[in-house]
C-alpha positions, 0 to 999 in steps of 0.5 A: 624086528631087532636082528640080533635079538635072539628070539624064539617061537616054539610051533608045532603047527598044521594050519588049516590052508585054503584048497590050491585052486587056481639043469643043467645035463642031467643023467576065493572063492568068496570065503576067503580062499585063493581064487583059482585066477592067479597065475601065469599068462599066456605063455608065449616062449614055449616049455624049453629047459630040462625037461620040458614038455613033460606035462604030466602023462598017464593022465595024473593030472587034470587040464589047467585054467587059463591061467594055468593053475591047477583044474582040480583043487579039493581037498586042502593038501592036508591028511590026517594021521601026520604032525608038522615038526616040532621047529624052534625058531631061533637067531642064529644068523644075520641074512648077508644084506644088513637091509633085508626085511623083517620077513627075510631074516625071520623066513632066515631064521626058520630055515637055520633052525629046520637042519636036523629037526625035519626037511621041508618039502620042495618040486620045481615047476615045468616051465611056461604056463599051460605046465607049470602045476603039472607037479603040483596036481600030481602030488595032489593026486598021488599023496594028498599034499603039497608041498611047502616050497615052489621053485621056479625060474625066469627061463625064457625070459618069463618074467610076468608069469613067475611073478604072478605064480610066485605071489599067489604061492608066497601070499596066497598059499602062504608057501615058500618060494625059490627062483633061479634062472636059466638065462641065455648068455649075453647080449641077447640071449634066451632060454635053455640052449642058449644057457649052454653057451660061451661068451668072452668074460674076460669083456662081460666083466670089465665095465662099461662095455658093450656085452657088460651094459648088455649085460646089466641090462638083462640082469636089470629086467630081472630086478624089476621083476623081483622088486614086484616080488618085494612090493608084494612082500614075497620073500624070495630064496634067490639061486641064480648061477646054478651049478657053476662048478659043473661049467656046462653054463656060460656063467661057469665057463670063464672059471671060479674067479671070473664066477666069484666075480661075477656073483659078487656082481650082481649081488651089489647091484641087487643090495645095493643098486636095486635096494631087493632086499626080500632076496635071501642068496642060496648058492647052488653046487652041482653034485662036483663041487670044486674048490675055490668057487665059494664067493665069500660069507658077506655074499652067500646067505645059504649053500646047497647043492643039486644031486640026481643020484640016489640015496642020502647023499652023506659025503656031498652033504659033507662036502658042501657043508666044509665050504659054508659058514656055520649054521648055514641052512644046507639044501639039496636044490635039485633032485629026482629020487628023493631021499628016504626020511627015516634014513637021513636022520640015522645018517645026521645028514641035515639037508634043509629042502629038498628040490625034485626037478619038473615032473619028470625026474618027480615020477621017478619016485614010485606013488607009495614013496612019494604018499609014504615021503609027504606024510612023513612026521619028518618032511615039512609039506605045505599045511605044515609051514608057520605063517611067518606074516601073522607071526610078524604081526605077534599072532 
């Protein structure tokens, strides 16, 4: 695909999908369906992190199988009476990486085209194989829908598990994948509590220092997992160093200049050294959105924020949009209460996606609200995504 070529694809798709068998301090079967053996390995690190341990109370989720996949894979997540927004995919922006894959650019074009036409539904999974599908199962039970976007996290160094679940969601289920990382404090930190630690940012960013070398070694471990996803054809909405401007994680505690240097270092190493061309770089502000933290258009593809407040977050949207380059997607990366789709349209608040954060935050939305939201014509669910592989193949 020539990135410079303007192309238009009219989509009004409601794909017949198979059944799914298978941060910060916050106030196949044999007929071709995906196998339920896809997913995560046994969780050996424990379910730490934001909201850990809540695997779906009230009996709303079934017990996952031994690989951590939903045990209630009935239905296709779709429902009569809903219509996907008709998204006209236009190429208006190149990805920051000039060597980005065709599929990454196509997905990016889709994301750039969604704003104001619809909002992509997303949910962050709970960490660890035992509870990773709590949210997916819960939505299936209360709304008979699956989210279009699945959020994963390399927290607790669960690299193998995240890769397996991402391949399952991205390839078998044809969904969108975003990955973040509650990266423990270098040189050897692991887990959520460690991610809130402190580090000497001057030494960390001094090439050749022991701390620098240890950080690069950790960074390269994550890169190898992202390479596995590249080899599998999975495009990743890569959201490292989230909520940096909140300064409660180690990567933000050194201030804006040190953060920007760290972001650019990772971008350069992943893009130019490791050749990761399947990444779409997502910059995730906290709801404070402090100035002077933006790494630059040449290092960022998507710019958004996290907010656990309620409503459309119109003021937050406007502030973030002011830092983003023209035409960039603007997502609500993390939330509890999902914005009312009708009010989003009325107020012209064009979040590209929303992503609720694990099961207890998801449950801050009533069952009735979730059913209404996930069946709303403005909200894009899994069954309403285009098949990006088919589009690339000209089908």
